[in-house]
C-alpha positions in Angstrom: 15.0 -81.1 -15.3 11.6 -79.4 -14.9 11.4 -76.3 -12.6 8.8 -76.6 -9.9 6.1 -73.9 -10.1 5.2 -72.0 -6.9 2.2 -73.4 -5.2 -1.0 -71.4 -5.8 -2.0 -71.6 -2.1 1.2 -69.9 -1.0 0.7 -67.1 -3.5 -2.9 -66.6 -2.4 -1.7 -66.5 1.2 0.8 -63.8 0.4 -1.7 -61.7 -1.4 -4.1 -62.1 1.5 -1.5 -60.9 4.0 -0.6 -57.9 1.8 -4.3 -57.1 1.5 -4.8 -57.3 5.2 -1.9 -55.0 5.8 -3.0 -52.4 3.3 -6.5 -52.6 4.7 -5.2 -52.1 8.2 -3.2 -49.1 7.1 -6.1 -47.6 5.3 -8.3 -48.2 8.3 -5.8 -46.7 10.7 -5.4 -43.7 8.4 -9.2 -43.2 8.2 -9.4 -43.7 12.0 -6.7 -41.2 12.7 -8.3 -38.6 10.4 -11.6 -39.2 12.1 -10.0 -38.9 15.6 -8.1 -35.7 14.5 -11.3 -34.3 13.1 -13.1 -34.9 16.4 -10.2 -33.2 18.3 -10.3 -30.2 16.0 -14.1 -30.0 16.4 -13.7 -30.2 20.2 -11.0 -27.5 20.2 -13.2 -25.3 18.1 -16.1 -25.7 20.5 -13.8 -24.9 23.5 -12.5 -21.8 21.6 -16.1 -20.7 20.9 -17.0 -21.2 24.5 -14.0 -19.2 25.7 -14.9 -16.4 23.2 -18.5 -16.4 24.4 -17.4 -16.3 28.0 -15.0 -13.5 27.3 -17.7 -11.6 25.5 -20.0 -12.0 28.5 -17.2 -10.7 30.8 -16.7 -7.7 28.5 -20.4 -6.9 28.7 -20.5 -7.4 32.5 -17.3 -5.3 32.9 -18.6 -2.5 30.6 -21.8 -2.1 32.7 -19.9 -2.2 36.0 -18.1 0.4 38.0 -14.9 2.0 36.6 -12.1 -0.5 36.7 -9.8 0.6 39.6 -6.2 -0.7 39.8 -4.2 -0.3 43.0 -0.6 -1.4 42.7 2.9 -1.0 44.0 4.5 2.3 42.9 7.2 0.3 41.2 4.6 -1.1 38.8 3.6 2.4 37.7 5.4 2.1 34.3 4.7 -1.6 33.6 1.1 -1.7 34.7 0.5 1.7 33.2 1.6 0.3 29.8 -0.5 -2.9 30.3 -3.5 -0.8 31.3 -3.1 1.3 28.1 -3.2 -2.0 26.1 -6.2 -3.1 28.0 -8.1 0.1 27.3 -7.4 -0.2 23.6 -8.6 -3.8 23.6 -11.7 -3.1 25.6 -12.7 0.5 24.9 -16.2 0.0 26.3 -15.0 -0.8 29.8 -14.8 2.3 32.1 -11.4 2.8 33.8 -10.7 4.8 36.9 -7.3 6.6 37.5 -5.0 3.9 38.9 -3.6 4.1 42.4 0.2 3.6 42.5 2.0 3.8 45.8 3.7 1.6 48.4 2.3 -2.0 48.5 1.5 -1.7 52.2 -0.3 1.6 51.6 -2.4 0.1 48.8 -3.4 -2.8 50.9 -4.3 -0.5 53.8 -6.3 1.6 51.4 -8.3 -1.4 50.2 -8.8 -2.5 53.8 -10.3 0.8 54.7 -12.3 1.6 51.6 -12.9 -1.6 49.6 -12.7 0.7 46.5 -10.3 -1.3 44.2 -11.1 -3.8 41.4 -7.6 -5.3 41.4 -4.6 -5.1 43.6 -0.9 -5.9 43.0 2.1 -5.8 45.3 5.9 -6.1 45.1 6.0 -8.7 47.9 4.4 -12.0 48.6 3.5 -11.1 52.2 1.9 -7.6 51.8 -1.6 -8.6 50.7 -2.0 -11.8 52.7 -1.0 -10.0 55.9 -3.5 -7.2 55.4 -6.3 -8.6 53.2 -6.5 -12.3 53.9 -8.9 -13.9 54.6 -11.7 -11.3 54.6 -11.0 -9.1 51.6 -8.9 -11.6 49.5 -8.1 -15.3 49.7 -5.5 -15.9 47.0 -2.7 -14.1 45.2 -0.9 -14.9 41.9 2.8 -14.4 41.7 3.3 -13.4 38.1 6.9 -12.2 37.9 10.1 -11.2 39.6 12.7 -8.5 39.5 15.9 -7.7 41.5 17.3 -5.0 43.7 19.7 -2.5 42.1 21.2 0.8 43.2 20.4 4.1 41.5 23.4 6.4 41.5 23.5 10.2 41.1 26.1 10.9 38.5 26.0 14.6 39.5 27.7 13.8 42.8 31.4 12.9 43.1 30.5 9.8 45.2 27.9 8.7 42.6 30.4 9.0 39.8 33.0 7.1 41.9 30.6 4.3 42.7 29.6 4.0 39.0 33.2 3.8 37.9 34.1 1.2 40.5 31.1 -0.9 39.4 32.1 -0.6 35.7 35.6 -1.8 36.5 34.3 -4.7 38.7 32.3 -6.0 35.8 35.5 -7.1 34.2 36.6 -9.2 37.2 36.0 -12.9 37.8 33.0 -13.3 40.1 34.0 -14.4 43.6 37.6 -13.8 42.9 39.7 -12.0 45.5 39.8 -8.9 43.4 36.0 -9.0 42.7 35.2 -9.4 46.4 37.6 -6.6 47.4 35.9 -4.3 44.8 32.5 -4.9 46.2 33.8 -4.3 49.8 35.1 -1.0 48.6 31.7 -0.1 46.9 29.7 -0.9 50.0 32.2 0.9 52.2 31.5 4.0 50.0 27.8 3.5 50.2 27.4 2.8 53.9 30.5 3.6 55.9 31.6 6.9 54.3 30.4 9.7 56.5 29.8 12.2 53.7 27.6 10.0 51.5 23.8 10.0 51.8 21.5 7.1 50.9 17.8 7.2 49.7 15.6 4.6 51.2 11.8 4.0 51.5 9.9 3.2 54.6 9.8 -0.5 55.5 6.3 -0.1 57.0 4.8 1.3 53.8 6.9 0.0 50.9 8.3 -3.5 50.4 11.4 -2.1 48.7 12.0 -0.3 52.0 12.5 -3.5 54.0 14.0 -5.4 51.0 16.6 -2.6 50.7 17.4 -3.0 54.3 17.6 -6.8 53.8 19.9 -6.2 50.8 22.3 -4.1 52.9 22.3 -6.7 55.7 23.1 -9.4 53.1 26.0 -7.3 51.8 27.3 -7.0 55.3 27.1 -10.8 55.7 28.5 -11.6 52.3 31.4 -9.1 52.1 32.2 -8.3 55.8 30.9 -11.4 57.6 28.5 -9.3 59.7 24.8 -8.9 59.1 24.4 -5.7 61.0 27.7 -3.9 60.1 26.5 -1.9 57.1 22.8 -1.9 58.2 23.6 -0.1 61.5 25.9 2.3 59.7 23.0 3.5 57.7 19.8 3.0 59.7 21.2 4.0 63.1 22.2 7.5 61.9 19.4 9.8 60.8 21.8 12.1 58.9 22.9 9.1 56.7 19.6 8.5 54.9 16.6 10.2 53.4 13.4 8.2 53.8 10.1 8.4 51.8 6.9 6.3 51.9 7.6 4.8 48.5 10.6 4.1 46.3 9.1 6.1 43.4 9.3 9.3 45.4 13.1 9.1 45.8 14.3 9.9 42.3 12.6 13.4 42.3 14.2 14.1 45.7 17.6 13.1 44.3 17.4 16.2 42.0 16.8 18.6 44.9 18.5 17.1 47.9 21.9 15.6 48.6 21.3 12.0 47.8 24.2 10.0 46.3 22.6 6.5 46.1 19.1 5.0 46.2 19.2 1.6 47.7 15.4 1.1 47.7 15.4 0.4 44.0 14.1 -2.3 41.8 15.3 -2.9 38.3 11.7 -2.6 37.2 11.6 1.0 38.4 15.2 2.0 37.8 15.0 1.3 34.0 12.2 3.8 33.3 13.1 6.4 36.0 16.7 6.7 34.9 15.8 6.8 31.3 13.5 9.8 32.0 16.0 11.7 34.2 19.4 12.9 33.1 22.4 12.5 35.4 21.2 9.2 36.8 22.3 5.6 36.2 21.7 2.2 37.9 24.0 -0.6 38.8 23.3 -4.3 39.2 24.3 -6.2 42.4 25.8 -9.6 43.1 23.2 -12.4 43.1 24.0 -13.1 46.8 22.4 -9.8 47.8 20.1 -8.7 44.9 17.1 -10.8 46.0 16.7 -11.9 42.4 17.3 -15.6 42.6 14.5 -17.9 43.8 16.9 -20.7 44.6 18.8 -18.4 47.0 15.8 -17.9 49.2 17.2 -19.7 52.3 20.3 -17.4 52.1 18.2 -14.3 51.7 16.2 -15.3 54.8 19.3 -15.0 56.9 18.8 -11.2 56.7 15.3 -11.3 58.3 15.0 -8.5 60.8 12.8 -6.3 63.0 12.4 -2.6 62.5 11.1 -0.1 65.0 9.7 3.4 64.2 7.8 5.7 66.6 7.4 2.9 69.1 6.1 0.4 66.6 8.1 -2.8 65.8 7.5 -5.1 62.9 9.3 -8.2 61.7 10.2 -8.6 58.1 11.1 -11.6 56.0 13.7 -11.0 53.2 12.5 -13.0 50.2 13.2 -12.6 46.5 11.4 -9.7 45.0 8.2 -11.2 43.6 5.2 -9.3 42.1 1.8 -10.6 43.0 -1.8 -9.7 41.9 -5.2 -10.5 43.3 -8.9 -9.7 42.7 -10.4 -8.8 46.1 -13.5 -10.6 47.2 -15.2 -7.2 47.2 -13.8 -6.1 43.9 -15.6 -3.2 42.4 -15.4 -4.8 38.9 -14.2 -8.4 39.1 -15.0 -9.0 35.4 -12.7 -6.2 34.3 -10.0 -7.4 36.7 -10.2 -10.9 35.2 -9.8 -9.5 31.7 -6.9 -7.3 32.9 -5.0 -10.4 34.3 -5.7 -12.2 31.0 -4.1 -9.1 29.2 -1.2 -9.4 31.6 -0.6 -13.0 30.4 -1.0 -12.2 26.7 2.1 -12.0 24.5 1.9 -8.2 24.6 1.6 -8.1 28.4 4.5 -10.5 29.0 6.6 -8.4 26.6 5.8 -5.3 28.5 6.9 -6.9 31.8 10.2 -7.9 30.3 10.7 -4.4 28.9 10.5 -3.0 32.4 12.8 -5.5 34.0 10.3 -8.0 35.3 10.9 -11.6 34.4 7.4 -13.2 34.0 6.8 -16.7 35.5 5.7 -19.0 32.7 2.8 -20.0 35.0 1.7 -17.8 37.8 2.1 -19.3 41.2 -1.1 -19.2 43.3 -0.8 -18.9 47.0 -4.1 -19.3 48.9 -7.4 -20.7 47.6 -6.8 -21.9 44.1 -10.5 -22.5 43.5 -11.1 -18.8 43.8 -8.9 -18.0 40.8 -11.3 -17.2 37.8 -11.6 -20.1 35.4 -10.4 -17.8 32.6 -7.1 -17.3 34.4 -6.5 -20.8 35.8 -4.8 -22.1 32.6 -2.1 -19.5 33.1 -1.4 -20.6 36.7 -0.4 -23.4 39.0 -1.1 -23.9 42.7 1.8 -23.3 45.0 3.8 -26.4 45.9 6.9 -27.5 47.8 9.2 -25.9 45.2 7.7 -22.5 45.6 6.1 -22.3 49.1 9.3 -21.0 50.7 8.8 -17.8 48.6 5.6 -17.2 50.5 7.1 -17.9 54.0 5.3 -15.8 56.6 2.5 -14.8 54.2 
């Protein structure tokens, strides 16, 4: 029996289909490479424009007034290191000696003199309450830290607290034993009549009112009473030593009887205790350390009013967030823009982490987002419902 041969028309049709598929694949490949080439070309043009813009800023900054930083005293070490990096990167830009003191004092200084190029604070409310809207109209939250306690290991009470804390680290968080251990620690800090606490002034330094808020939260968390520990410290002048800024307390700890510093950020405790023998710092439970953004509503339970020399001010106890702004009357806004870009560089972010500041992957802008320099906007996002509670009262 003869075998039937395939029909030529079917074979031709098959070859035609294969040819079409191959041609389509080749066409797609060529199209993809053409598209990718266009994208690469566009990216290159954007990079060139950014470089050109940065160079223009460098020239502008180099011919301007000396770049003057005003920042919270607790940023002395972190910003000092970033500023050193900035100066190496832009040697042609003149730099003035930075001003590091309480965030409130820095804001007041700028309000009086308009002498700063850039300002940074350790609280979301400090700059808006003093500078907005005349001298600034936005701030960028760039990182957070937490409250800690610096202990004087040269005092018996300091040693005792540090040993108690070391033992508590081995206990299950929120267990009966853990809770009892923290009650004993805060009893030693606040209720023992022989111990002395170092605090900063709530009117001049955010860590002053944040430390007071932390103590109030400890009272609520471990004793069921917001004012129990707070009153034991702040209603007895012999119980505390107060300075204008947290950074001044460590030197006083060497010369005066101070067992514990409660006005203390991790960002300041790390470098200060490393440079001074006989000091250590201890971490605090998340319910009181002002270091967890999602716990803002609980922290706000500690909001309070403080009176000194007949003046009363209300304070909002938020997480400890560092913010930066370029004043509308900046003495060198070009240099300030380049400094913030340096802050968001890999080196800048690494420096922040080194000093106990957790950088935000994108800075959170409160205020007029359109005023943020275009070079900085890619590193930021406007405040939204997720974050606006952090700026409550600003």
